[in-house]
C-alpha positions as CSV (number, residue, x, y, z in Angstrom):
1,M,-83.7,79.0,153.4
2,K,-83.3,82.2,155.4
3,S,-80.6,84.6,154.4
4,Y,-77.8,85.5,156.7
5,W,-79.4,89.0,156.9
6,N,-82.7,87.7,158.1
7,E,-81.1,85.4,160.6
8,N,-79.1,88.3,162.0
9,M,-82.1,90.5,162.4
10,N,-84.2,87.7,163.8
11,I,-81.7,86.8,166.4
12,W,-81.2,90.4,167.5
13,Y,-85.0,90.9,167.5
14,R,-85.4,88.0,169.8
15,I,-82.7,89.2,172.2
16,E,-84.2,92.7,172.3
17,Q,-87.7,91.4,172.9
18,F,-86.5,89.1,175.6
19,F,-84.9,91.9,177.6
20,K,-87.7,94.4,176.9
21,H,-90.4,92.1,178.1
22,R,-88.8,89.6,180.5
23,Q,-85.8,91.3,182.1
24,T,-87.2,94.8,182.9
25,G,-85.9,94.6,186.5
26,I,-82.4,93.9,185.4
27,I,-82.4,96.6,182.8
28,K,-83.8,99.1,185.2
29,K,-81.1,98.3,187.8
30,L,-78.3,98.7,185.3
31,F,-79.5,101.7,183.3
32,A,-82.1,103.7,185.2
33,K,-81.8,107.5,185.4
34,P,-83.7,109.5,187.9
35,Q,-86.3,111.7,186.3
36,I,-85.6,115.5,186.3
37,R,-87.3,118.6,185.1
38,V,-86.4,120.8,182.2
39,S,-85.6,123.6,184.7
40,D,-83.0,121.4,186.3
41,V,-80.8,121.5,183.2
42,D,-78.1,124.2,182.7
43,W,-78.7,124.5,179.0
44,K,-75.7,126.7,178.3
45,N,-73.5,123.6,179.0
46,V,-75.3,121.5,176.4
47,N,-72.7,121.8,173.6
48,R,-72.8,118.3,172.1
49,I,-76.1,116.7,171.1
50,L,-76.8,113.2,169.8
51,I,-80.1,112.4,168.0
52,V,-80.8,108.7,167.7
53,R,-83.2,107.3,165.0
54,Q,-81.5,104.1,163.9
55,H,-84.4,101.6,163.6
56,D,-86.9,103.0,161.2
57,Q,-88.0,102.5,157.7
58,L,-87.5,105.2,155.1
59,G,-90.7,107.1,155.6
60,D,-90.5,107.0,159.4
61,F,-87.0,108.4,159.3
62,L,-87.8,111.2,156.9
63,L,-90.8,112.2,159.1
64,S,-88.2,112.9,161.9
65,T,-86.0,115.3,159.8
66,P,-87.9,118.4,161.0
67,V,-86.5,117.7,164.4
68,F,-83.0,118.4,163.2
69,K,-83.9,122.0,162.2
70,A,-85.8,122.6,165.5
71,V,-82.8,121.4,167.6
72,R,-80.4,123.5,165.5
73,Q,-82.6,126.6,166.0
74,L,-82.5,126.1,169.8
75,F,-78.8,125.3,169.9
76,P,-77.3,127.2,167.0
77,K,-73.7,126.7,168.2
78,S,-73.9,123.2,169.5
79,F,-72.4,120.1,167.7
80,I,-75.3,117.9,166.5
81,A,-74.8,114.3,165.5
82,V,-77.5,111.9,164.2
83,V,-77.4,108.1,164.4
84,A,-79.3,106.6,161.5
85,R,-79.5,103.1,160.0
86,K,-77.1,102.7,157.1
87,Y,-80.0,102.5,154.7
88,T,-81.1,106.1,155.5
89,A,-77.9,107.7,156.8
90,A,-77.0,109.1,153.3
91,L,-80.1,111.2,153.3
92,V,-78.7,113.3,156.2
93,E,-75.5,114.2,154.2
94,N,-75.2,117.9,153.5
95,N,-78.0,118.7,156.0
96,P,-77.3,122.2,157.2
97,Y,-78.7,121.4,160.7
98,V,-76.4,118.4,161.3
99,D,-72.7,118.3,161.9
100,L,-72.1,114.5,161.8
101,V,-74.0,111.5,160.5
102,I,-73.2,108.2,162.3
103,P,-74.4,105.1,160.3
104,F,-75.6,102.1,162.2
105,Y,-75.2,98.9,160.2
106,E,-78.3,96.7,160.3
107,N,-76.4,93.6,159.0
108,G,-73.8,92.0,161.3
109,R,-71.7,91.2,158.2
110,D,-71.2,94.9,157.6
111,W,-69.5,95.5,160.9
112,S,-65.7,95.2,161.1
113,L,-63.5,95.9,164.2
114,D,-62.5,99.2,162.7
115,K,-66.1,100.2,162.1
116,V,-67.1,99.2,165.7
117,L,-64.3,101.2,167.2
118,S,-65.1,104.2,165.0
119,F,-68.8,103.9,165.9
120,V,-68.0,103.8,169.6
121,R,-65.8,106.8,169.4
122,Q,-68.4,108.8,167.5
123,I,-71.3,108.2,169.9
124,R,-69.3,109.0,173.1
125,K,-69.1,112.2,175.1
126,Y,-72.3,114.0,174.5
127,D,-74.1,116.4,176.8
128,M,-77.6,115.4,175.7
129,A,-79.1,112.5,173.8
130,I,-82.5,112.7,172.1
131,V,-84.2,109.4,171.3
132,L,-87.0,109.7,168.6
133,N,-89.0,106.6,169.7
134,T,-92.4,107.5,168.3
135,V,-93.7,104.8,166.0
136,S,-92.2,102.0,168.0
137,H,-89.8,101.5,170.9
138,S,-86.3,100.4,170.2
139,L,-84.2,99.1,173.0
140,T,-81.1,99.5,170.8
141,S,-81.8,103.2,170.5
142,D,-82.1,103.5,174.2
143,L,-78.8,101.7,174.7
144,L,-77.0,103.9,172.2
145,A,-78.3,107.0,174.0
146,F,-77.2,105.6,177.3
147,F,-73.7,104.7,176.1
148,S,-73.2,108.1,174.6
149,G,-72.4,109.2,178.2
150,A,-74.9,112.0,178.0
151,P,-76.1,113.1,181.5
152,F,-79.4,114.1,179.9
153,I,-81.5,111.7,177.8
154,L,-84.7,113.0,176.3
155,G,-87.4,110.8,174.9
156,S,-91.2,110.3,174.8
157,E,-93.1,109.1,177.8
158,H,-94.8,106.7,175.4
159,H,-93.8,103.1,174.7
160,L,-93.0,101.7,178.1
161,F,-91.2,98.5,179.0
162,K,-93.4,95.8,180.4
163,N,-94.2,96.3,184.1
164,A,-92.5,99.7,184.1
165,D,-94.2,103.0,185.0
166,R,-91.9,105.0,182.8
167,N,-89.0,104.6,180.4
168,F,-86.1,104.7,182.9
169,F,-83.4,105.3,180.3
170,Y,-84.7,108.8,179.9
171,N,-84.5,111.4,182.6
172,L,-86.3,114.0,180.5
173,L,-89.7,112.6,179.5
174,A,-91.7,114.5,176.8
175,P,-95.5,114.3,177.2
176,Y,-97.3,112.2,174.6
177,R,-100.4,113.5,172.9
178,T,-103.3,111.1,173.4
179,V,-105.0,112.4,170.3
180,D,-103.9,111.4,166.9
181,C,-101.5,113.7,165.0
182,Q,-99.3,113.8,162.0
183,Q,-96.0,111.9,162.6
184,S,-93.7,114.9,162.0
185,E,-95.6,116.7,164.7
186,R,-95.3,113.6,166.9
187,N,-91.5,113.7,166.5
188,L,-91.4,117.5,167.1
189,D,-93.4,117.0,170.3
190,I,-90.4,115.3,171.9
191,V,-88.1,118.3,171.4
192,R,-90.8,120.9,172.1
193,Y,-90.6,119.7,175.7
194,I,-87.2,121.4,176.0
195,G,-88.3,124.5,174.0
196,A,-87.2,123.5,170.5
197,E,-89.7,124.5,167.9
198,S,-89.9,124.6,164.1
199,D,-92.2,126.6,161.9
200,D,-91.6,124.0,159.2
201,P,-92.9,120.4,159.7
202,C,-91.9,119.4,156.2
203,E,-89.5,116.5,155.6
204,F,-86.2,117.6,154.3
205,I,-83.3,116.3,152.2
206,K,-80.6,118.8,151.1
207,L,-79.4,117.9,147.5
208,T,-76.2,119.4,146.3
209,D,-75.9,121.5,143.1
210,A,-73.8,118.7,141.6
211,E,-76.6,116.1,142.4
212,L,-79.2,118.3,140.8
213,E,-77.1,118.9,137.7
214,W,-76.4,115.2,137.4
215,A,-80.2,114.4,137.6
216,A,-80.9,117.0,134.9
217,R,-78.2,115.6,132.6
218,F,-79.4,112.1,133.2
219,L,-83.0,112.9,132.2
220,R,-81.8,114.8,129.1
221,S,-79.8,111.8,128.1
222,K,-83.0,109.8,128.3
223,G,-84.9,112.1,126.0
224,K,-86.4,114.8,128.4
225,Q,-87.5,117.7,126.3
226,S,-87.2,121.3,127.6
227,G,-90.5,123.1,128.2
228,K,-92.7,120.1,128.6
229,P,-94.1,119.1,132.0
230,L,-92.5,116.0,133.5
231,V,-94.8,113.6,135.3
232,A,-93.2,110.8,137.4
233,I,-95.0,107.6,138.2
234,H,-93.9,105.2,141.0
235,P,-96.5,102.4,141.1
236,G,-94.7,100.3,143.8
237,A,-95.2,99.9,147.5
238,G,-93.8,97.4,150.0
239,K,-97.3,96.5,151.3
240,M,-99.5,95.0,148.7
241,K,-102.6,96.6,150.3
242,N,-101.0,100.0,149.6
243,R,-100.7,99.4,145.8
244,W,-103.1,101.2,143.4
245,P,-103.7,99.1,140.2
246,A,-101.0,99.5,137.5
247,E,-103.7,100.2,134.9
248,N,-104.9,103.2,136.9
249,F,-101.5,104.8,137.1
250,A,-101.2,104.3,133.3
251,Q,-104.6,105.8,132.7
252,V,-103.9,108.9,134.7
253,G,-100.4,109.3,133.1
254,Q,-101.9,108.9,129.6
255,W,-104.6,111.6,130.3
256,I,-102.0,114.1,131.6
257,A,-99.7,113.4,128.6
258,E,-102.5,114.0,126.2
259,K,-103.9,117.1,127.8
260,Y,-100.7,118.9,128.6
261,S,-98.2,117.4,126.1
262,A,-96.4,116.1,129.2
263,Q,-93.6,113.6,129.3
264,L,-93.8,110.6,131.6
265,Y,-91.1,108.8,133.5
266,V,-91.8,105.6,135.3
267,T,-89.6,104.4,138.2
268,W,-89.8,101.5,140.6
269,G,-87.9,99.7,143.3
270,P,-85.5,96.6,143.0
271,N,-88.3,94.1,143.6
272,E,-91.1,95.9,141.7
273,T,-90.2,95.3,138.1
274,E,-93.4,93.5,137.4
275,I,-95.7,96.3,138.4
276,G,-93.4,98.9,136.7
277,Q,-93.5,96.9,133.4
278,A,-97.3,96.6,133.8
279,V,-97.7,100.4,133.8
280,I,-95.4,100.8,130.8
281,S,-97.2,98.1,128.8
282,K,-100.5,100.0,129.2
283,L,-99.2,103.4,128.1
284,K,-99.7,104.7,124.6
285,V,-96.7,107.0,124.9
286,R,-93.1,106.0,125.4
287,P,-92.0,107.0,128.9
288,I,-88.5,107.7,130.3
289,I,-87.5,104.8,132.6
290,S,-85.5,105.7,135.6
291,I,-84.3,103.0,138.0
292,H,-81.7,103.8,140.6
293,K,-80.6,101.9,143.8
294,E,-79.0,104.8,145.6
295,L,-81.6,106.8,147.5
296,R,-79.9,110.2,146.9
297,H,-80.0,109.4,143.1
298,V,-83.7,108.5,143.3
299,A,-84.4,111.8,145.2
300,A,-82.4,113.8,142.7
301,V,-84.2,112.5,139.7
302,L,-87.6,112.9,141.5
303,S,-86.7,116.5,142.2
304,Q,-86.8,117.2,138.5
305,A,-90.5,116.2,138.1
306,D,-93.3,118.6,138.0
307,V,-95.6,116.1,139.8
308,L,-95.3,112.5,141.1
309,L,-98.1,109.9,141.1
310,C,-97.4,107.3,143.7
311,N,-98.8,105.1,146.5
312,D,-98.3,105.6,150.3
313,T,-94.7,104.4,150.4
314,G,-91.2,105.5,151.2
315,V,-90.7,107.1,147.8
316,M,-93.7,109.4,148.6
317,H,-91.7,110.8,151.6
318,L,-88.5,110.9,149.5
319,A,-90.2,113.1,146.9
320,A,-91.8,115.3,149.5
321,A,-88.4,115.8,151.2
322,V,-87.0,117.4,148.0
323,G,-90.1,119.5,147.3
324,T,-91.7,117.6,144.5
325,P,-95.5,118.1,144.2
326,L,-97.2,114.7,144.4
327,V,-100.5,112.9,144.6
328,A,-100.4,109.8,146.7
329,V,-103.1,107.1,146.8
330,F,-103.8,105.9,150.4
331,G,-105.5,102.7,151.5
332,P,-105.5,101.3,155.0
333,T,-103.1,103.9,156.4
334,D,-104.6,107.2,157.6
335,P,-103.2,110.1,155.6
336,A,-103.9,112.5,158.5
337,L,-101.1,110.7,160.4
338,W,-98.7,109.7,157.6
339,K,-99.1,112.1,154.7
340,P,-96.0,114.4,154.4
341,A,-96.8,118.0,155.5
342,G,-97.1,120.6,152.8
343,E,-99.8,122.0,150.5
344,T,-98.2,120.4,147.4
345,V,-98.6,116.9,148.9
346,V,-102.1,115.6,148.2
347,A,-103.5,112.4,149.5
348,V,-106.5,110.6,147.9
349,R,-108.4,107.9,149.7
350,A,-111.6,106.0,149.2
351,N,-114.3,105.8,151.8
352,D,-113.8,102.0,152.2
353,K,-110.0,102.6,152.7
354,K,-109.0,100.4,149.8
355,C,-106.6,101.6,147.2
356,E,-108.3,99.9,144.3
357,S,-111.5,101.9,145.1
358,V,-109.9,105.3,144.4
359,P,-111.1,106.4,140.9
360,P,-108.5,107.5,138.4
361,E,-110.5,110.7,137.8
362,K,-109.8,111.8,141.4
363,V,-106.1,111.3,141.0
364,F,-106.1,113.1,137.7
365,Q,-107.9,116.2,139.0
366,S,-105.5,116.4,141.9
367,A,-102.5,116.1,139.6
368,I,-103.6,118.9,137.2
369,K,-104.3,121.2,140.1
370,L,-100.7,120.7,141.3
371,L,-99.4,121.3,137.7
372,H,-101.3,124.6,137.6
373,F,-100.1,125.5,141.2
374,K,-96.5,125.0,140.1
375,K,-97.0,127.3,137.1
C-alpha cells in the first residue's frame, strides 16, 4: 500500500507533468514574460533577491551552494532569500551569504494554514528571482519565482516546455553550455550571465562553533582518542549500482587502521543498517558507530574525520561541504560532472564503470595520500 507521502508526491507530479507537456499554451498565456537583455536592468534597484532551488536531492542542492556566494559578492547589500525543500533547508542556516531560508514542505501533511500564509508572505515582493533549474526542470520552481512578484526572473535557457521555443517564465535567459561540465559550474553559469562570479566552486555548509564542539564531545564520548587519525566509512548509497561492496570498505579501513594506528567510525543512513552492519562484521578492530538523522549532525560529525571513504551519494557532498577530505567510489555516474570540487575530494572509478570493479588498493592509496596531505 502506498504511503500518504508517496500518494501526495505522485498526484502533484502528475499535475505538474500534465501542465508542462499538455497545457503549454495556457501556461504561456498566463505567465509569459517578454525576454529582455541584461543591459535593460537597472541593477542598483535590485535590493531583494529570491533564489529558488526547492526540488532537488541532497547532492544536487549542495552543488548549487556556490551560487549563494557569487550572488552575495555581486550584491553585497541586497537581501538574499533561498527557497529550499524542507529536507535540505537546514543546511543553509548560518550561511553568511544568505539572509533568509524559506522551507518548502514536500509532504502535504506538513502544511498548515499558518505555514501557507507565512510562506506566501516570505516569497513576496522581490526585485529579482533566480531559478536554479539545471539537473531537471521544475514547474513548481518557476511558479514560485513568478509569484514572488519579481519583475526580473533569471533562469537557464535549457529545459524547455514542450512545443516552446524558450522558458517563458524567465525574462533573463542564461546561455547553456552544450559541452559537459561539473554541476557547480553549471549552476554558476546561470548567475554568470548577470555578472556574478565566484572564485570558489566548492560546496559549502557553515557549521557553528557550538555544532563543532558538540561533534567533538560526541566522538570523545564514543571513545575517540586524541592524536590518532580518524577515518570515517559510509558504505551506503540510495542507488544500488552506486554501492561498493561492504567487504571492500572493511578491507581498506582495516589496512589504514593497521598502518597508521587510525580509529575508524562507521555511519549509515536510516535504511542502510544491513550494509553498515556488514562492514562492521568484517572489521578486526572495533569502530565508533555514528548514526544521526539530522543532516547538520551528520555534517558536524563528518567534519571531525581526517578522511571519509564513501560512495557517490549525498553524504559525499555533505562531507565535501564541510571540508572533509574524502575518497568516493563512482560507478555509472561520471565524476567529471558530479564529483564535488576541490583537491581533497578524490573520485575513483573502474574502466567498466562498475563500482564492484574498483580495487580496494586504489581506494587505499588515494586515502593515504589525503592523510599525508592533511598533515
